[in-house]
N, C-alpha and C positions, 0 to 999 in steps of 0.2 A: 594626441591620437585628436582628431574630429572622428565627431558618432558614425559620418557614415563610412569613414577608413577602418573603424572600429569594427563595423559592422561588418565590410567588404572582407577581413583580414580575418577572424574569427569564426564568420556566422553563415556567408553566402551560403556554401557549401554542405551545411551543418547537415549530419544525417545521412538519408539513401537517397539515391537519386528515385523519383517517380515519375514515370511516365505519365498523369494526372495531372500532375503540377503544370498549369500552363502558366502563373507568372505567381515565381514566389520573389526570395528574400531583394530588396532592393527598390522597388513601389511604393504607394499608399494604399496599397492592399493588394491581398493573395486572389489567384485566380484560381483554382481546381474543378477538375470534372467530378460527378458522382456520378453513380448507377441508382437504379434503381430501391437501394437498400434504404433503411432510415438512417439517421443522420444520428451520432451522437456526439455531445459537446460535453467538457466539463473545466476544470480550471483550481488550482490550487496554486496558494502563495507560500513560501517559506521568508523568514524572517530573523536576521541575526538576532541570537539573544534570546530567540521562542523558539524555533525550530533546527538552529544549530547554535554551537556555541562559537564567539567572537575565538576567531585563529583557526575556526575548523579548515579543513585539505579545502582546496579549492574547487579540484575534480570531484571528491566526492559530493560538494555541494550541486556543482551542475549535475552528477550522476541522479541524486535524491529529487531534484525539483521535477524531475521528469518523471523517475518512477512511481512516484507517489500519486500522478496523475494515470500512470499505465495500470496501478492498481484497483483504482476505480475503472478504467475498462473492464479489467478483469471482473469484479463483483459481477459486472452488466454483458459478459460473455460477448462484448464487443469486439470488433477490429479496429485500432487506430491507426491513421494514416497520415495525419498530420499535426503539427505543433507550430503554436505561435509563445514567444517570450519576449516580457517584460523585464530590463535588469536595470535595478536601480545602484549604483555605485557612490562611494563617498568622492572616489577618486578614482580615475585613469590607468588601470595597473596592468603591465604587458604581461607582467608574471603570474598571477591572476589570473587574469582574462585566459590566458593561455589553458593553464589549468582546467579553471571552469568549463571551458570550451571543450575539452579536452574528454573529460567527464560525462558532460549533457549528450555531443556528437555519437561518442562512442556506443551510447546507450541506444539511441536514436536510430544508428545503423544497424542492431543487433536488432532491434524491432519492428525495421522496416517504414520508418517514420521520417518523413522530411520536414526540416523545418522551412515556413513560409513566410515568417514575417514576426515584427513585435515591435520593442521601442528599448532605447538605453536612454537613462534620465540619471542625473545628480542627484543625492539622497544618503540618507542610510541604506545600507547593505541587504537587499531585499527581490526576493526571484519569484515573477509570477508565474506561471506555461497555462497555456491553453492546447488542451488536447481536442481533435477532432480525429472523428472515424465514423464507422458504418456498422449496420448490424442487417445482419441479412435476414432468416427467415425468424431469429426471436430474439428473446430476451429476457437477463434475468432482475426481478425489482426488490425492493423487501417487502414489498407487500403480498408476495404469494404462499406467504406459511399458512398450514389449516394444524389447527391438532392433533394430538396424537403424532406428530412427524418425528423423524430424529433431524439432532442438529450434530452439524458436524465442526471441523477446522482443519486446513490445513497446516503443513509442516509443524513447528513450535511456540509457543508464547513467551514471553519475558525474556527474550535476550538481549532485546535491545535496550529494555528497562535494567538490565545489566551493563549493560556496556556503558550507559551514559554515567552508572555509579563508580566504574571504572576511570571515566574522564574526570569525576568529581573527586576522586581518591576514596570513595565513597566503600568501596567494596575491592577487596585485594584479589581475583582469583589465582589461582596457580597460572604456570606458565604457558602451560597448555591452553587455555579458555581464554586466556588474554584478547588475542589477537580474532580470535572467534567470536567475542564477545562486539568490540568495536567495529567488525567489520557488517554485523548484524542491524546494529544502528547506522551505518554512515551507509550502506550498500543493501537493501530490501531489494528483495527478489520478487519483481512484481508476477504473479499467478496466472499468465496471461493463457495461458494454455489450457487450465485446468479450470477456467470461467469459461472458457468457449467449449472443451469436453461435457460440460457440467449441464448445459442447454438440456440435454433429454431428461435429465433425471433429476436434479434439482426443482424447486419452488421458489425458494426468493435465496438470495447471498447479499450481504455486503462485507467490504474489506477492514480490514482491525486495524484503524486507525488513530482512534482515541482510547483503545482498551476494550478487551472483550467484551466485559460488563455493559459500559457505553451504547458498544456499537449494537450488539445484539438487542439491546432495548429499545433503541432506533427500528433494527427488525421489527421485533414482539410491537411495537407499537401501530407500526405500518401494518400488519397482517390482521391484529387485533385478537392474540392471543399471548397464553402468557409462555414460562419453558422452566421446567426444573434441568441444574446443569451438576450433575456430581464430581466436584471439584478432584477429586482422585482420577481423573479421566484425563485431565487435563494433559493436551502433548506437550511434555518439557525433553528441553536438550540434555544430551549428556552434560553437559556445563552447568545448569539449572539445577540438574541435580544435585552435582556436588555441593553448591549454593544452599541445597535445600539441607544438606548434611551439614556445612557448618552454622546447621541454626536459622537460615530464614525462612521465609515461605511461601505461600503461593499467590501473595497480594499481587506482585508484579506481572505475573502470568492473566491476572484476572482486568489490573486495569489500567496499566501502564500509557500501551498502546505504542505505536511506533513498530508494531510487527509486520503488517502489510499482508498477511497470512487473508486466509477467506473463509469467513462463516457462512456456512450454509444452511437448508434446510431438506429433506428428500422425504417420498414415502417409503416406509421400513419394507417395502417392497422392492425397492430400489437398492436395497444394500449389499446384494451379492456385486451387482451391477459397478460400483461405488467403491469396493474394495479391489473387484478386477483394477477397474482404473487407475487405483493407486500403485498399483503393480506395474501395468504399462508404462506408466509416466514416473516412479522410482522414486516416489513422493509419498509422505506421510500422511494418510487422511484420516483424522480420529473422531469416532462416536462419543459425543461426552454430553451429552442429553436428549429431550424430547420435548416438544412443545404442549400444552396444556389449553383446555378451554379456557380457564380461568385466567385471565391476568394477572400479570405482575412475575418477576423473575424470582426463582427460592435457590442456594446455591445449598447442594448438600455435601456434609462433609465424612471424616472418621465414622464410623459408627450408625450411619445413617442423621447424625446432628447436625443440625444447620452451620453451614460457615458464614461467618459474620461477613460481610460484604466491605470491601475496602471503598474507598473514596472514590469515586464515578467516573473513570477514565479524564481525560485534558479540557477543560474547559476555558476558552478567550475571552469569554465574558462574564 
């Protein structure tokens, strides 16, 4: 199969049809109509053996390659519209491409995104996605937090880490938890609706891709504030709670990453609105600490004792 027939078969109609796509897949570049809002752009690369194990399900790789970009948009409160895809493969594989495009294009359709271009090359399996969209009246950044504001986290933390432990046979959960943990690793849920809904209330936000300690640290540095986190208040799923009962600790929830939940700050006066928002969205939002005037991050554990900070998130270099 040639590069062009590959694109024609698997990606020309990928995602949703959008009236603002003037010229999409198949030309030298895409052309789209944009409104008067601000253009928002992000990009992420997934590499086999780094971001997903060799032999991972192709549909899961396709889904996650788009989901991690959507999570960045969620943290900004932005609206995604168009995507480009650069796909590098060791060889053309019809079965793998069918699965990959199914996972990628299904999520694109669900989130209103049109694939408008990209590239295909031969080499080690690598997936690069660029996401493009718009922001209207406002947006969230990492730099807006002030001292004495509450710190919140959506969903639950550490499940993706336990999912990887399952794959590596380092942890064997009960049958009721196994599939759940694997799905949290392979198919994270980008919190797009939450990010947009937080625009009136949140002062700063970031998505948790490299671990809470690491990513919150980026937000604190950008905002020039510090923080105290009550480790006992970390939101943990029933599956993670059972891991604790078998002798585990909270390190994975603090430092592993791949959660793709949102961590954000907000003035204490907005607490009730945020709780109401969580109830309306049927989503757990947990207050886990507060920002401080003094810089640095302190983790408080049992009985007020300081919790020893685990390794600080994933690093490429």
